[in-house]
Every structure is written in C-alpha cells, then in structure tokens.
N, C-alpha and C positions, 0 to 999 in steps of 0.2 A: 276774621275771628273777632268775637264780641268781648270786651275787656270787662270783667267784674270791676266792681266799686267797691273801695274800702268802706267800712262802718265808721260812722263817728262815735266817740265816747265821751263821757264826762271828765271833767278835772280830776274827780276821785278815782276813776278807773284808768287814767292814763299809763301808770307805771305797769300794770297788768298787760295791756295792749302792747306796750313797748317791749317788755320781756318776751312775750309770746310771738308777735309779729316783726319785732324790729323797728316798729313805727306805731305812733299814735295819732289819730286825727281828733283833736280836742275841740269839740263844739262850743261856740259862743264863749270862748275864753275872754274875749274883749268886746266892749259894746262898740256899736257903729260910731257913736261920737268920739271915742278914743282913737279909732282908726282915722277918722277924718282928721284929726287935730295931727295926727303923725303925717298924713299925706299932705296937709298943708304945710307943715314944717319942711317935708321933702322939697316940695315945690319952691319954697323960700330958698332953701339951701342951694339948690340947683341954680337959680336964677341969680342969687347976691353973693354966696360964699364961694361956690365952686370955682368962679373964674379966678379967684385969688389963690387957689389951693395948688399944690404940685400936680404935674400932668396925670401922674398914676393915680390920682383920686377917682378918676373915672375913665371908662373906655367905651367905645361906640361900635357898632355894626359899620358905620361910615362916619369918619371923623368929621368930614364936611358937613354932615347932617345931624345937628344936636337931637332932633327927635328919634335918632336911632340909639339913644343911650342904652349901653347893654350892662353895666354894672357900675355902682359905686363902691368904692373901697374904704374900709377904715372910718365907718360913719361915726363909731363911738369915740374916735379920735378928736374928730373935728367938730362935732356938734353936741352940745350938752343934753339936749332932749334925748337923744338916741343913746348916749351914755347912760342917762337916769333909766331908761327903759332895760337896757341890757343888764344892769345891776340892780334893777329894781326888785322888790320882794316877789312879786308876783311870778316872774320867769325864773328867778334864782330858786323859789321853792319848787317849781316843776321841773327844774334841772336836777335839784337834789333827790328828788324822787325817782326819776327814771335812770340816773346815774348810780343811786345808791351811795353817793358820796358827796362830800362837800364840792360844790361847783366852783370852777374859776373860769370866768368871762374871758373870751379870747378875742372876739372880732365881730364886726357887725358889717353887712353888706347890704346893697339893694340888687337885686336880681331882676333885670327887667327883660321881658321879651316883646318888643314893639310890634305894633299891629302889622300884620301880613310881612314882617321882615325879621321876626324873632327866631333865631336859629335853634335847632335842637339841641338838647342836652344828652351827650352820650351816657350809656350806663357805666357807673362808677361807684365806688365806695370811697366816703369821704376820708376815712382813716388812711387810705394810701397816700393822699395829699398831706396829711397832718403828720405823718411820721411819728406816731406816739407809741409809748410801750406801757401798759398793756394796749393792744390795739382796739380794744373795746371800751376804753375809758373816755369816750367823748360823744357828744351829741350835737345835732344841728337842729335848731327851731327856725320853721319856715312859716312866716306871718305874712298872709296876703294883703295886699291894699286894694285889691279888686277881687270881684268872684272871679273864679278859676275853674274851668271845666275842661274837657277833652278838645274842645275846638281852639282854646287859646293857650294851651300847653300846660295841663295840669301834671304833677309829679306822679310817676308810677313806680310802684314799690314791687319787689319779689319778696312777699312774706316769708319769714324764717330763715332768710339768706344770712342774717347775722349771726346765726349759730354755726355756719359753716366755715368761718374763717375767711382770710384774705384770699381773693382770686387774683389771677395774673392781670397786670395792667400794662399798658403801653401808650405809645402815641396815638392820639385820637383823631388827628387832623382837624379838630373842631376848635376855632377860636375861643379863648377863654376857659375851655376845659382841656387841657393839654394832654391829659392822660384818661383813659377809658379802658374798660374791661375788653380782654383780647378773646374772651371764650364765651362772651354773652350769645346764646343761641335759643333754639325752639323751646327747649324745656323751661327756661327761664320766661319766656313769653307766654307759655301757656299758664303758669303760675302767677303772672304779673297782674296786679290790681290797679286801677286808676284812683287817684285820690283827689276828686273835685271838692272845693271848699268855698264857703261863702265868707264875705267880710266879717271878722270877728273870730273865725275859726283860727286854729295854729296847728300845725303838724310838728311832732317831735320825732326824729328818727335817729337811730344809732349810726355811729360812723361806719359801721359794718355792713348796714342794709343797703342792698343793691338797689339802685333807684335811677331813672332816667326822666326825660321830658321831650315831647314832640315838640315840633316848631309852631309857632303862632301863625296860623294862616287866617285867623279871624281879623275882623274890623276893629276889635277892642284889644287895648294894651293888657299886659300881665306884669304888674308889680308885686314883688314880694321881698320882705326883709329877711335875711338869712343871718341867724345868731348862733355862734359856736361857743360851746362850753366844755372844758375838760373837767373829768374829775380831778381831785386834789392829787390822788395817787398816779396821774399820769406824769411820765418822763418824755422829755423829748430833747433832741440835738439842735439847739438854737442856731449853731453855726450852719448846719446842714440845711436848715428852713430858710436862713437868710440867703444861702446860695441857689436854692431853688426859686426864692422869690425874685432875685437878681435876674436869673435866666429868664424867667417869665417875663419881667419887665423889658429885657432886650428885645424878647420876640414880640411883644405888643408894639414897641417903638419901631421895629423892622416893618411891621405890618401896618404901620401908621394908624393904629387903633387908639392912642393915647397922645 
C-alpha cells in the first residue's frame, strides 16, 4: 500500500490545518542556522553535561553503546537554551493558536531513532499518557534536527482521528512507549498519511491525533525535539502522573536502559 504524504502549511494556516486534521506540518518555521545552533548545543549537552545528570535524563536502545541514544528527558529543566526555546515567543504563539487557549509549557525531550537500530513507535494518542481533562487540551510540537522521510522513520498520522475521542490503549511491549492503541487496524492504515519534514519545518499535533512511526532502517540518524504544551484550562492529577513516571523509571532500570 502506498502511503499518501501530508501537505505543508504556512504559519498563518497552522490553526486551520490543526483543527481540521489534528496536526499541522508548518513549513520553514525556523531557518537552518537556528536548527544548527540547537543541534550543536545538543551535542555539547550530551558530551559535557549529561554525564553529570541523573540516570533518567537519558536512555538508550543499548545502554552499553552511547550511539544508540533513544531519548533525552527534561531538556528544558537542565539546559537554558532549550528552556528559552520552549518558553519563547515563536512557539508560545503557535501553541496559543492551535490550542485556542493560553499555553503552559510542560516538557521538552529529544526523540532519537539511531541509524539502523531505531525502534518503531507504536500507534498512540499522547493525551492518554498525559491524563489531562479535557482530553483535547494539549499539543505536541515535533521539531526535526535532521531531514526525516519514510526511510528513517517519519511520523504517520490518521487525519481527523482527534475528533473521535480517546481510543483504548494497553501495553505495547515497545520500550519507551509503554502504551499503544489496542484496536489500530486496516481502516486506520488506509487513512494514514506520512509526514516527511525538512530541517526548519515543525509539526504540531493534537494530543488526540493518532500517530506512529516506523523503525529507522536507513544509514541516517533521526533526531527531533518533542515539546508539550497544555492549555491553561487543562487539569491533571499530579500524584497519578508521578506514580506513572515512577513505574516507567522502574521498568527502564529493570531493562538496563538508563
């Protein structure tokens, strides 16, 4: 089956695409120089700062091999440049537009699919992890540090799925994404579109929009910053979230990934 590709929109049209499809691929939101600066800072952070941070600041496909870095957690907690990006006017204004609410930054991560070993991302809805009310009061921004296509694991979306509420989730057996859709099937695959992106593009997607990604089987790495914003109206159970985070940490430690 040939997968259709999502269209790119301008910054001005992002909210319209987001409301219609559940996601918006915003072309050239950043210039290449801005992304190069972020990439250089990430390299510096990994080599100089990460070794001094708590073990759960990063985890790996193979803990014994640093080149298999799978995710960096809490970047905006530990790095001033990343914090400035998360709270900066450019992203805050996009978040306000797509959420229709005052945005409240939550978290920033690096999602990595190392060349030839990057695992697939199971189909899921981010709001299931967030445990927020209302369930549509959050968005994820996905900012690539590399050109991303179908060969190295671009994100794939089911357009309009954000309008149909929360689908049932359960254990995915995929490390790093402990929960996935239980009923993802052929109808979803027929509707699915791939979202290849160039350096400087950014994707904004609803916490209810179903998405996934294939493994990276290419010789190229795939780095992307993931940034989460809730609308001011969002409510969540802090104790429940802490309990879930502690459970995940225990699983990662047991798997020798952190």
